[in-house]
N, C-alpha and C positions, 0 to 999 in steps of 0.2 A: 025293319031288319036291324038287329043289334050288331054293333061293330065289336069285333073281338077285343078282349081286354089284353093290351100289350104286356102287362105284368104277369098274366097267366102263363104265357109261353116262356117267360124268362127262366124259371127254375129248370125246365126241361132243357132249354138252350144252354144254361150254365152247366148242367150235368153232362150234356153232350160235349161241350168244349173241354171240360175237365177230363172226361174219359178219353177223348181223342188225344189230347196233349200228354196225358199220363201214359197211354198205350204207346205213343211214339217215342217216349223218353224213358220208359220203365227200365229197359235193359241198361241204358247208359247210367241211370241213377244207381242201379244195383251194382254195376261194375265199379262205380265211384265208391259206394259204401264198402265194397269188397276190398278196395285198396286200403281202407282204414280199419276194417274189421276182417281179418284174414280167415276166420272160421265161417264157411258158407251158411251154416245153420244160424249162427248169431247175426250174420249180415242180413239174412232174410228177415229175422225178427226186427232189426233196426229199419229195414226197408218198409216193413208193414207199419211201424210207428211213424215213419216218414210219410207214407201215403196218407195216413189219417190226418197228420198235421197239414199236408198239402191241401187236402179237401177242406179242412176247417179254415185254412187261411187263404183259400182260392180267391176270395174277394179282394185280397191285397195284391194279387198278381196283376200286373199291368199288361193287357193284351198288346201284342206287337213286340214285347221284349222277349228275351231268351228264357223260355220255360225251363230248359235243362239246367241252366246256370242257377236260376232261382231254386229249383228243386234240389240241386246239389248243396246250396247254402243251407237249406232246411235240413238236408240229410246230415251235413256236418254238425249242426246243432244237436241232432238226434244221436249221432255217434258220441258226442261229448257227454250228453245226458246218460247214454248207455254206459260209458266209461265210469262215470261217477258211481253208478250202481254196482259196478264190478271192481271198485277200488281195492278190494281185498286181495285181488290177484297179485302175484309177485312180479310178473313181467308187465310193466306199464310204460307206455310212451307218454311223453309230456304233451300237454295241450298244444304248445307251440309247434312241436314236431308234427302232430296230426294236422294242424292247420296248414303247415307248410306242404305236407304231402297232399292235402285236400286242394290247395291252390294249384299245385303242379298237375294233379289229376284233372282238375277243371280245365286248365289251359290245354292239356293234351287231348281232352275229349273232343274239342273242336277239330283238331288236326286229325284225330282218328275218324271223326264223322266224315270229313272230307275224303279220307282214304277209303272209307267204306263205300261212299257214293261212287268214287272212281272205280273201285273193285267191281261194283254192280255193272257199271258201263263196260268194263273190260271183259267181264264174264259174258256179256251179251255179244261180244265180238268173236268169242270162241266158236269153233265148229260144234254142231249139236252133239256129236259123240264125245267131245272133250268136256262140254258142259255137263253131260250126263255122268261122266266119270267123276267129275268134281262134286256133283250133287250126291252121288252114291257114297263117295268116300267121306266128304266133310259135312254135308247136311244130314244124311242118314246115319253116318258114322259106321258104315260097313267096313269090315276088314278087307285088306288088299286082295286076299284070295276070293272073297265074295264079289268084289268089284271086277276082278279079272274074269271070273266065271260069267257075270252078266254082260261084260264087254266082249266076250269071246276072245280073250287074249290070255297069254301065259302070265303068271305072277310076275316074272322078271320084266316082261314087256309092259305090264301095268305100272310097276315101280318106275320104269324109265319114262313112260308117257306122263305120269303124274308129276315127275320131277321136271320135265320139260314144260308142262302146263303151268306149274307153279312159277317157273322162271319167266315165262311169257307174261303171266299175270303181274308178277313183281315189276317187270320192265314197263308194262303198260300203265300200272298205277303210278309208278315213279314219274313217267312222262306226263301223265294226266295231271298229277299234283303240281308238277313244275309248270305246266301250261295253264294253271289256274282252275283245275277241276274238269277240264274237257278231255274225255277219254279218246 
């Protein structure tokens, strides 16, 4: 019986690792790019070129390190390259300014990630009907009147309920972050 060739599985494993890491961090990298390239269409173009470079350079990524931070550094370089191509525009920010904004966004991304995890835990603590109202309003983007209709409430009662729910979530996330991320 032939033993499997360990290098044969490596490319598929590499692809799986890359796709998993990229999927986990794609929104974060996009939001980072969007802080530097305020036009969403152009930001998506920069993101696509960033994704190509991330794939091409994936062998240089050290497993166990912060993929999002690495991806954001690659994205910053892609933003700077994109800017050079657009140097004809009248409104231009200096490279130093963009790098400063990029550093600030990178630093804040970890804080926001912690708050996002805390929010997920806090959402899990809400009663089912409150979670459903939040899902309808913010995940599905339904208008208040549609949420009210589905919840069997008046529009005013729905506004008040969502306001209270937002306050409860805010307080829970604040406590969670202060306690080191435990909701």
